[in-house]
C-alpha positions in Angstrom: 15.9 -18.5 -11.1 14.1 -15.7 -9.0 10.4 -15.4 -10.5 9.4 -11.7 -11.6 7.4 -9.9 -9.0 4.8 -7.1 -10.0 3.1 -4.6 -7.9 -0.5 -3.8 -9.1 -3.2 -1.1 -7.4 -6.3 -2.2 -7.6 -9.6 -0.7 -6.2 -9.3 1.8 -3.6 -5.5 1.5 -3.6 -5.7 2.8 -7.4 -8.3 5.4 -7.0 -6.4 6.6 -3.7 -3.5 6.6 -6.1 -4.6 8.8 -8.9 -6.1 11.2 -6.4 -2.6 11.8 -4.9 -1.0 12.2 -8.2 -3.7 14.9 -8.8 -3.3 16.8 -5.9 0.8 16.9 -6.5 0.3 17.8 -9.8 -1.7 21.0 -8.4 1.2 21.4 -5.7 3.7 21.3 -8.5 1.8 23.9 -10.6 1.9 26.4 -7.3 5.4 26.1 -6.9 5.3 23.6 -3.8 8.0 21.5 -2.8 8.3 18.7 -0.3 4.4 18.5 0.9 3.4 15.5 3.1 1.5 14.4 -0.4 4.8 14.6 -2.4 6.9 12.5 0.7 3.6 10.2 0.8 4.0 9.4 -3.3 7.6 8.8 -2.8 7.2 6.3 0.2 4.8 4.4 -1.6 7.0 4.2 -4.7 9.9 3.6 -2.4 7.8 0.9 -0.7 6.6 -0.8 -4.0 10.0 -1.2 -5.2 11.0 -3.0 -2.0 8.1 -5.4 -2.4 9.2 -5.8 -5.7 12.7 -7.0 -4.2 11.2 -9.0 -1.8 7.0 -10.0 -1.9 7.5 -10.7 1.9 8.9 -7.6 2.9 6.3 -6.2 5.0 4.3 -7.3 7.9 2.1 -10.6 7.9 -1.2 -9.8 9.0 -2.8 -12.8 11.1 -5.4 -14.4 9.0 -8.1 -14.2 11.8 -7.4 -10.6 11.9 -8.0 -9.9 8.2 -11.5 -7.8 7.2 -13.8 -10.0 5.3 -14.1 -7.4 2.9 -10.5 -7.8 1.2 -11.9 -11.6 0.5 -8.1 -12.7 0.3 -6.2 -15.7 2.4 -3.0 -13.6 3.0 -2.5 -9.6 3.9 0.6 -7.8 4.3 1.1 -4.4 5.6 3.9 -1.9 4.9 4.2 1.2 6.8 4.6 4.5 5.0 5.4 8.3 5.9 3.1 10.3 8.4 1.6 7.2 9.8 -0.3 5.8 6.4 -0.3 2.2 5.8 -0.4 0.1 2.4 -2.0 -3.3 2.4 -1.3 -6.0 0.0 -2.1 -9.6 -0.9 0.6 -12.2 -2.6 -0.5 -14.4 -5.5 1.7 -16.7 -7.2 2.5 -18.7 -9.9 5.3 -21.3 -11.9 6.1 -17.9 -13.7 5.4 -14.9 -11.6 4.3 -13.5 -8.1 1.8 -10.8 -8.2 1.5 -8.1 -5.1 -1.9 -6.7 -5.2 -2.2 -3.3 -3.3 -5.4 -3.2 -1.6 -5.8 -0.2 0.1 -3.2 3.0 0.8 -5.1 4.5 3.9 -4.3 6.8 6.6 -3.2 5.5 10.1 -6.9 6.6 11.6 -8.4 4.5 9.0 -6.4 1.8 9.6 -7.2 1.3 13.2 -10.8 1.7 12.5 -10.6 -1.1 9.8 -8.8 -3.4 12.3 -10.8 -2.5 15.3 -8.0 -0.8 17.4 -9.1 1.3 20.1 -7.2 4.2 21.3 -5.7 3.8 24.8 
């Protein structure tokens, strides 16, 4: 029997998600369609659904590269539209698997977080 998987947004990810929804609400009221923000939200929802189907969908980040501020044992990365990234960790027990989304960040912030340098 397959364990149920929940995707939960925490901290910065939850804040960014709420900001994004507010921006999109304003854009819809202005009659805008298919904006970058709308595509990003759609991408987050699609990737969250994929993670619910397979918690190991994303790219596993090496333990030694996990930023200390996340305070997790495993970290996974999913690429979103517009070079954005969604970072999540997996925790499970006998009953269910929980995937906590820790961050939704731009490529620039992602590179800075992992100390990647431009070539």
